C-alpha positions as CSV (number, residue, x, y, z in Angstrom):
1,M,3.0,20.9,-25.1
2,A,0.5,23.5,-24.1
3,S,0.2,24.9,-20.6
4,V,-2.2,27.1,-18.7
5,G,-2.0,28.8,-15.4
6,I,-4.4,27.7,-12.7
7,R,-6.1,31.2,-12.6
8,Q,-6.6,31.1,-16.4
9,L,-8.1,27.7,-16.0
10,Q,-10.5,28.9,-13.4
11,R,-11.6,31.9,-15.7
12,D,-11.8,30.0,-18.9
13,T,-12.3,26.3,-18.1
14,S,-14.6,25.6,-21.1
15,A,-12.1,27.0,-23.6
16,V,-9.3,24.9,-22.2
17,V,-11.4,21.7,-22.1
18,D,-12.7,22.4,-25.6
19,R,-9.1,22.9,-26.9
20,V,-8.0,19.6,-25.4
21,A,-11.0,17.7,-26.8
22,R,-10.6,19.3,-30.2
23,T,-6.8,18.7,-30.6
24,G,-6.5,15.5,-28.5
25,R,-3.4,17.0,-26.9
26,P,-3.0,17.3,-23.1
27,T,-2.5,20.7,-21.4
28,F,-0.5,21.1,-18.3
29,V,-1.9,23.3,-15.5
30,T,0.7,25.3,-13.6
31,N,0.6,27.1,-10.3
32,R,3.3,29.8,-9.9
33,G,5.1,28.3,-12.9
34,K,5.2,24.7,-11.5
35,P,3.1,21.9,-13.1
36,V,0.4,20.7,-10.7
37,A,-2.1,18.9,-13.0
38,A,-2.9,18.0,-16.5
39,V,-6.1,18.2,-18.6
40,V,-6.1,15.2,-20.9
41,P,-8.5,13.9,-23.5
42,V,-10.3,10.8,-22.4
43,D,-10.7,7.5,-24.3
44,L,-14.2,6.6,-23.2
45,E,-13.6,2.8,-23.4
46,A,-10.4,3.1,-21.3
47,F,-12.3,5.3,-18.8
48,E,-15.0,2.7,-18.5
49,D,-12.3,0.0,-17.8
50,F,-10.8,2.3,-15.2
51,V,-14.1,3.0,-13.5
52,M,-15.0,-0.7,-13.5
53,A,-11.7,-1.6,-11.9
54,N,-11.5,1.3,-9.4
55,A,-15.0,2.4,-8.4
56,P,-16.8,-0.3,-6.3
57,T,-19.7,2.0,-5.5
58,F,-20.4,2.5,-9.2
59,V,-20.0,-1.3,-9.9
60,R,-22.6,-1.9,-7.1
61,S,-24.9,0.6,-8.7
62,M,-24.6,-1.1,-12.0
63,R,-25.4,-4.4,-10.4
64,L,-28.6,-2.9,-8.9
65,A,-29.5,-1.5,-12.4
66,D,-28.9,-4.9,-13.9
67,R,-31.3,-6.4,-11.4
68,D,-33.9,-3.8,-12.3
69,L,-33.5,-4.6,-15.9
70,A,-33.7,-8.4,-15.3
71,S,-36.9,-7.9,-13.2
72,G,-38.6,-5.9,-15.8
73,R,-38.8,-2.7,-13.8
74,V,-36.9,-0.8,-16.5
75,R,-36.6,-1.5,-20.3
76,P,-33.6,-1.6,-22.6
77,A,-33.1,1.6,-24.7
78,A,-33.1,-0.6,-27.9
79,D,-36.7,-1.6,-27.2
80,V,-37.8,2.0,-26.8
81,F,-36.0,3.0,-30.0
82,A,-37.6,0.2,-31.8
83,E,-41.0,1.5,-30.8
84,L,-40.0,4.9,-32.1
85,G,-39.1,3.3,-35.5
86,V,-35.3,3.9,-35.3
87,V,-33.7,1.4,-37.7
88,P,-30.5,-0.3,-36.4
89,T,-27.3,-0.8,-38.5
90,P,-26.0,-4.3,-39.1
91,S,-23.4,-3.7,-36.3
92,Q,-26.2,-2.7,-33.9
93,R,-28.2,-5.8,-34.9
94,R,-25.3,-8.1,-34.0
95,N,-24.9,-6.1,-30.7
96,E,-28.6,-6.5,-30.1
97,A,-28.4,-10.3,-30.6
98,V,-25.7,-10.5,-28.0
99,H,-27.7,-8.1,-25.9
100,G,-30.5,-10.6,-25.9
101,L,-28.3,-13.1,-24.1
102,A,-27.8,-10.9,-21.1
103,P,-29.3,-7.4,-21.3
104,S,-27.1,-6.3,-18.4
105,L,-23.9,-6.6,-20.4
106,T,-22.2,-3.2,-20.7
107,D,-21.2,-2.0,-24.1
108,R,-17.6,-3.0,-23.4
109,E,-18.6,-6.4,-22.3
110,R,-20.7,-6.9,-25.5
111,Q,-17.7,-5.7,-27.5
112,I,-15.4,-8.3,-25.8
113,L,-18.0,-11.0,-26.2
114,L,-18.3,-10.2,-30.0
115,L,-14.5,-10.4,-30.3
116,L,-14.5,-13.7,-28.4
117,I,-17.1,-15.0,-30.8
118,E,-14.8,-14.1,-33.7
119,G,-12.3,-16.5,-32.1
120,R,-9.9,-14.0,-30.6
121,T,-7.7,-14.8,-27.6
122,N,-7.6,-12.6,-24.5
123,S,-4.3,-11.2,-25.7
124,A,-5.7,-10.4,-29.2
125,I,-8.8,-8.8,-27.7
126,A,-6.6,-6.7,-25.4
127,E,-4.4,-5.6,-28.2
128,S,-7.3,-4.7,-30.5
129,L,-9.0,-2.7,-27.7
130,G,-5.8,-1.1,-26.3
131,I,-6.4,-2.6,-22.8
132,A,-4.5,-5.0,-20.6
133,P,-5.1,-8.8,-21.0
134,K,-5.9,-8.7,-17.2
135,T,-8.7,-6.2,-17.9
136,V,-10.1,-8.5,-20.6
137,K,-10.0,-11.4,-18.1
138,A,-11.9,-9.3,-15.6
139,H,-14.5,-8.4,-18.2
140,L,-14.8,-12.1,-19.2
141,G,-15.4,-13.0,-15.6
142,R,-18.3,-10.5,-15.4
143,I,-19.7,-11.7,-18.8
144,M,-19.7,-15.3,-17.7
145,A,-21.4,-14.4,-14.4
146,K,-24.1,-12.4,-16.3
147,L,-24.6,-15.3,-18.7
148,G,-24.8,-17.7,-15.8
149,V,-21.9,-19.9,-17.1
150,T,-18.7,-21.0,-15.5
151,E,-16.5,-21.7,-18.5
152,R,-15.3,-19.6,-21.4
153,R,-16.5,-22.2,-24.0
154,Q,-20.0,-22.0,-22.6
155,A,-20.1,-18.2,-23.0
156,L,-18.7,-18.6,-26.5
157,K,-21.4,-21.2,-27.4
158,Q,-24.2,-18.9,-26.1
159,G,-22.7,-16.0,-27.9
160,R,-22.5,-17.8,-31.2
161,S,-26.1,-19.1,-30.9
162,A,-27.3,-15.5,-30.4
163,G,-25.3,-14.0,-33.3
């Protein structure tokens, strides 16, 4: 496993980060020969899950943004792209159909709802996304709240009617 001294990291941060991103392998940061940190590649979906679970200020900001979207003060990017003539892929079209249900769903929540529509269980969703079943359950709670339903089957019914 690669390592880099803290001084070298300060001088050449971009090169170290680029190497980690390119190779997908972590690099240990040392200070006087002792490991003090690690630079690791980030799985964006896992990072989103982590932020949603551990950053209440960010979650509050997302809720405010959701309200702005719902009130019409801002527009979904998909609407803007459509005006510009950008043609969506079939996968994007399915995502847009689900997006129409609740524009405030995050990409991860849409992904989970689409897997739910396919008939997958929480465990199967968690396994396919590489996250914990508990995280899936938390996402489903937010999905149901955004859809204005209280039961999983209601969310599933709304999702199927949109897709």
